[in-house]
C-alpha positions, 0 to 999 in steps of 0.5 A, spaced: 120 210 214 118 209 221 115 214 226 120 215 232 117 218 238 119 225 240 123 222 246 128 218 242 129 224 237 131 229 242 136 224 245 139 222 238 139 228 235 140 233 240 143 240 237 141 238 230 136 241 225 132 235 223 127 235 217 120 231 219 115 228 215 110 223 217 109 226 223 103 226 229 102 233 232 097 234 237 094 241 239 099 247 240 105 243 242 111 245 241 114 238 238 111 232 235 109 226 239 112 222 233 115 223 226 120 220 221 126 224 220 128 224 212 135 228 213 138 231 219 145 236 220 148 240 226 148 246 220 142 249 218 144 251 212 147 245 210 140 241 211 137 246 207 142 245 201 140 237 202 133 238 202 134 242 196 138 237 192 133 231 194 127 235 193 122 238 197 116 234 201 109 237 201 108 238 209 115 237 211 118 241 217 125 243 219 126 244 227 132 245 231 132 239 237 135 241 243 134 245 250 135 252 246 136 255 240 143 255 237 147 261 239 147 264 232 140 265 232 140 268 239 146 273 237 142 275 231 136 276 235 140 280 241 143 284 235 137 286 232 134 288 239 140 292 241 140 296 234 132 297 234 131 293 228 
């Protein structure tokens, strides 16, 4: 697989969850400089099922590509905070 610069990943997969393998990550940066994408989906649960079917890859990471967390993640965090969880 070919490594793709993060700027291209961000542009091509905005709003999706991606499984990254063979990545270059510097220091404490939130995002890698470049990575190979094994699989992707806008639905996190679907992506995790795809990974389970294909088999896990040692060292692979799953991250959301976008300006913010998906709404359901924010909603869950707000609900937990408002209920004292």
